[in-house]
VOGU-3710 file (C-alpha; in Angstrom, 3 decimals, decimal comma):
1> xxxxxxxxxx> -34,233/2,288/-20,763  -32,574/2,848/-24,127  -28,802/2,952/-24,345  -27,415/5,915/-26,317  -24,866/3,714/-28,112  -24,348/0,006/-28,709  -21,684/-2,061/-26,967  -18,322/-1,885/-28,755  -17,306/-5,004/-30,661  -15,066/-7,456/-28,784
11> xxxxxxxxxx> -12,246/-7,204/-31,352  -12,247/-3,430/-31,669  -8,750/-2,123/-30,795  -10,321/1,178/-29,771  -12,377/-0,483/-27,040  -10,959/-0,284/-23,500  -9,059/-3,341/-22,276  -10,922/-5,771/-20,068  -9,416/-6,375/-16,642  -9,683/-9,736/-14,987
21> xxxxxxxxxx> -8,889/-10,652/-11,417  -5,870/-12,861/-10,923  -7,068/-15,706/-8,730  -3,850/-17,732/-9,011  -2,568/-16,845/-5,549  -0,371/-19,195/-3,573  -2,097/-20,847/-0,649  -0,755/-20,329/2,892  0,485/-23,938/2,811  2,420/-23,240/-0,407
31> xxxxxxxxxx> 3,944/-20,114/1,100  5,018/-21,970/4,267  6,480/-24,831/2,190  8,636/-22,456/0,147  12,209/-22,392/1,479  13,173/-19,037/2,946  16,052/-17,344/1,203  17,480/-14,640/3,486  18,120/-11,322/1,821  21,740/-10,253/1,617
41> xxxxxxxxxx> 20,917/-6,619/0,875  21,533/-5,616/4,477  23,878/-7,965/6,254  25,688/-7,949/9,559  29,190/-9,281/9,679  28,841/-12,756/11,233  32,098/-12,200/13,115  30,720/-9,164/14,962  30,541/-9,890/18,672  27,214/-10,154/20,455
51> xxxxxxxxxx> 28,258/-7,342/22,772  28,924/-5,004/19,823  25,551/-5,860/18,291  23,766/-5,263/21,584  25,488/-1,906/22,109  24,429/-0,857/18,611  20,880/-2,033/19,357  20,691/-0,027/22,592  22,017/3,109/20,878  19,571/2,701/17,989
61> xxxxxxxxxx> 16,621/2,271/20,350  17,661/5,368/22,299  17,886/7,386/19,061  14,478/6,211/17,882  12,978/7,115/21,251  14,381/10,650/20,972  12,858/10,991/17,476  9,476/9,762/18,725  9,520/12,270/21,597  10,321/15,095/19,196
71> xxxxxxxxxx> 7,255/14,137/17,149  5,073/13,795/20,254  5,668/17,467/21,049  3,876/18,418/17,812  0,806/16,205/18,182  -2,338/16,047/20,266  -5,024/13,500/20,950  -4,973/9,960/19,594  -1,866/10,395/17,451  0,082/11,670/20,462
81> xxxxxxxxxx> -1,152/8,758/22,592  -0,186/6,261/19,876  3,349/7,656/19,697  3,656/7,577/23,479  2,647/3,905/23,351  5,353/3,290/20,756  7,805/5,116/23,001  6,904/2,784/25,887  7,545/-0,237/23,658  10,912/1,200/22,659
91> xxxxxxxxxx> 11,823/1,766/26,320  10,911/-1,841/27,175  13,078/-3,095/24,312  15,921/-0,854/25,488  15,622/-2,159/29,063  15,645/-5,732/27,754  18,695/-5,081/25,569  20,532/-3,505/28,507  19,690/-6,558/30,625  21,212/-8,798/27,955
101> xxxxxxx> 24,328/-6,584/27,927  24,571/-6,971/31,728  24,537/-10,750/31,266  27,195/-10,609/28,558  29,503/-8,291/30,487  28,497/-8,106/34,164  29,324/-4,814/35,925
//
């Protein structure tokens, strides 16, 4: 088979750039050995009480569950089932958080 044009010269600035794969990735051992520096972008006041944090957690989980149920009403099939599964996970987390609150401040 005859090519309609020759290969462009290697030094020709008009030729498209050559892309190479970067194979200099860190190994899992290197990643694990790197000290973890926590992000300070979103921080929680360290003086906030555990009870306050747990109350916020429970309220957040309840809000997320409401949002999921609003979406579920608009879906069918596998997507609906997946969201219902997420809703169940949220409910379990909410039950767990409430149990922790009961241990912090018994009724």
